C-alpha positions as CSV (number, residue, x, y, z in Angstrom):
1,M,112.4,133.9,41.8
2,R,111.8,131.4,44.7
3,T,108.7,129.2,44.8
4,T,107.3,128.3,48.1
5,V,104.9,125.4,48.9
6,S,102.3,126.0,51.6
7,H,102.3,123.5,54.4
8,W,98.6,122.9,53.6
9,T,99.5,121.8,50.1
10,V,102.0,119.3,51.5
11,I,99.5,118.0,54.0
12,F,96.9,117.6,51.3
13,V,99.2,115.7,48.9
14,V,100.5,113.4,51.6
15,A,96.9,112.6,52.8
16,A,95.8,111.9,49.2
17,F,98.8,109.6,48.8
18,I,98.2,107.7,52.0
19,S,94.5,107.3,51.3
20,G,95.5,105.8,47.9
21,C,97.3,103.1,49.9
22,A,94.2,102.2,51.8
23,S,92.8,98.7,51.2
24,T,89.2,98.1,50.1
25,H,89.2,95.1,52.3
26,N,88.1,94.9,55.9
27,Q,91.4,95.4,57.7
28,A,90.2,93.8,61.0
29,A,89.3,90.6,59.0
30,L,92.7,90.6,57.3
31,N,94.6,91.1,60.6
32,E,92.6,88.6,62.6
33,P,90.7,86.3,60.3
34,D,89.8,83.9,63.2
35,T,87.3,86.5,64.4
36,V,85.2,86.6,61.2
37,L,85.9,83.3,59.4
38,S,84.8,79.8,60.5
39,V,86.1,76.6,58.8
40,G,83.1,74.5,57.8
41,R,80.6,77.2,58.3
42,S,81.5,80.4,56.5
43,T,80.4,80.5,52.9
44,R,81.6,82.5,49.9
45,S,78.9,85.0,50.4
46,D,79.8,85.3,54.1
47,V,83.4,86.0,53.2
48,L,82.5,88.4,50.5
49,S,80.2,90.5,52.7
50,T,82.7,90.3,55.7
51,V,86.1,90.7,54.1
52,G,85.2,92.2,50.6
53,E,86.1,91.4,47.1
54,P,89.3,89.3,46.9
55,T,92.4,90.7,45.1
56,E,92.7,87.4,43.2
57,K,90.6,84.3,42.6
58,I,92.3,81.0,41.7
59,R,90.8,77.6,40.8
60,D,92.9,74.5,41.6
61,K,91.8,70.9,41.7
62,G,88.1,71.7,42.4
63,E,88.9,74.2,45.1
64,E,88.5,77.9,44.8
65,I,91.1,80.0,46.5
66,W,90.6,83.7,47.3
67,V,93.7,85.8,48.0
68,Y,93.3,89.1,49.9
69,G,96.4,91.3,49.7
70,E,97.3,94.9,50.3
71,E,96.9,97.1,47.3
72,R,99.7,99.6,47.0
73,T,100.0,102.7,44.9
74,K,103.2,104.2,43.7
75,V,104.2,107.9,43.6
76,P,103.8,109.0,40.0
77,T,107.1,109.9,38.6
78,L,106.0,113.5,37.7
79,I,105.1,114.2,41.4
80,S,108.6,113.0,42.5
81,F,110.0,116.1,40.7
82,I,107.9,118.6,42.7
83,P,110.2,120.2,45.3
84,V,109.4,119.3,48.9
85,V,106.2,117.5,48.0
86,G,108.0,114.9,45.9
87,D,110.6,114.4,48.6
88,I,108.0,113.9,51.3
89,L,106.1,111.4,49.2
90,D,109.2,109.5,48.3
91,V,110.1,109.1,52.0
92,A,106.6,108.0,52.8
93,E,106.6,105.4,50.1
94,T,110.0,104.1,51.3
95,V,108.8,103.8,54.9
96,R,105.6,102.0,53.8
97,D,107.6,99.6,51.6
98,M,109.8,98.7,54.6
99,K,106.8,97.3,56.5
100,A,105.9,93.6,56.2
101,R,103.0,92.9,53.8
102,H,100.5,90.2,54.6
103,E,97.9,88.2,52.6
104,L,94.9,86.3,53.7
105,I,94.4,83.0,51.8
106,V,90.9,81.5,51.9
107,I,90.2,78.0,50.4
108,F,86.7,76.9,49.6
109,D,85.4,73.4,49.0
110,D,83.2,72.3,46.1
111,A,80.1,73.4,48.1
112,G,81.5,77.0,48.5
113,V,82.2,76.6,52.3
114,V,85.5,77.7,53.8
115,K,87.8,74.6,54.0
116,S,90.7,76.5,55.4
117,F,92.3,79.9,55.7
118,R,95.6,81.4,56.7
119,R,97.4,84.7,56.9
120,R,100.9,84.8,55.5
121,E,103.7,87.3,54.8
122,A,103.5,88.3,51.1
123,Q,106.6,88.0,48.9
């Protein structure tokens, strides 16, 4: 007996996977932080409302550092075994992983004002 997978099922599963890769951060701000952040003027609350909740917060020598990174989801192992669907999702995941990932690093001074920020390629 042969099992067939409808093309709508494949489309639904791929769309669900891709939406799971979406970031909760403001992508425009991550791609071009100069347009939304201002050194010496933007505050923690400005950054939070503009960019969103950081992926990571670090305290170092009186400075607070917020790191914004891309959140990635993995294809669950069980789904990888589903004929056609698993193959498509495995390919989508491989292509996504080949793209460069970037992070936005925002450093605040003691008063909670942006001291500096930069965008870098993530390791």
